[in-house]
N, C-alpha and C positions, 0 to 999 in steps of 0.2 A: 205179618209183613215179611217180606223176603229181602235178602241182601240185594236182589236185582233192582229194587227201587232206588237204593242209594247208589248202586253202580251206574244206573241210567242217569241219575242226577249229577254224577260226577263230571260229566262232559259239558262244556259250555255251549256247544251247538245244540245238544239235547235240551239244555235248560232254556235256551232261546226259543226252540221249537215249542216247548210247553208254554212259554209266555204268549207266543203267537196264537196257539189254539185256545188258550185261556180267554183271549179277547173275543174270539168267535170261531165257529167251525170254518175250516179252510181246506181247499183242495190241495193235493200233494204238489202240483205244479206251482201253485202260488207260494207254498212254503219253500220249495226249492229255489225260487227266484229271490228269496231273501238272503241267500248265502252265496259266497264265492266258492261253491263246491259243485261237483258234478251231481246230476240228479240221482244217479245210483248211490252216491255217498249219502245224500240226504235220505234216500229210501232206506239205507241200512240204519241210519239213526232213528228213523221212524219205526222201523221194525224192532229195535231195541226198546223203544218207549212202549210199543204195543205189547211186546212180550212181558214187560214189567207191569203191565196193566194201567199205565199212565195215560194212554190215548187209545181210542178205538176209531174205527173207520167204517164207512158205509159206501156203497157204490151209488153213484148218481151219473147216469149215462156212461161215459167212458172214464169217469174220474173217481178217485178215492177221496172222500171228504173225511178229514180227521177232526176229532173233537177230544177235548180234555175229559179224562176220567178222574175226578177229584178224590175218590175214596183212598187210593194208595198214598196220595200226598197227606191227607188228613191223618192216616194211620201213622205215617212216618213222623208227622209233626207231633202227634200224641206221644210216640215213643221218645222223641227228643225231649219233650216236656217232662216225661217221667224220669228220665235219666239226668236231667240238668242239675238237680240239687246234688246228686252223687258226684258229678264232675266238678261242680263249683267247690265242693268240700275238699276234694282231692287237690284242685289247683290252689286253694287257700293254704292247704297243708305244705304243698311245695313252696309256696311263697314264704311261709314262716321258716321253713328249713333254710331256704336260700338267704333270708335275712339273718338267721342265726350264724350261718357260715360267714357272711360278710362282717358281722360284728366280731367274730373270733379272729379275723384277719386284720382288724384295725389296730 
């Protein structure tokens, strides 16, 4: 898994694009119509998603039809699950420390 998956997911427009193509394959024009952005701006977002491996496209006549590629999302989800316990333990430790500080100031 590369950082580019998380970088791609960091943007709300790209997350919405993923939601749309997760429902069904869609042409670029239909995707662009969902946003108050220029078509070139939506195309740039789609390019980022494509480069991260999150979407792929095929030509149909004069259109590009985009579809979701779930493997990178599954890989990112698996990484989050593997690291969740580590982060939970660290956050618990911080909480205990802050509680100790609060008790000392009372």
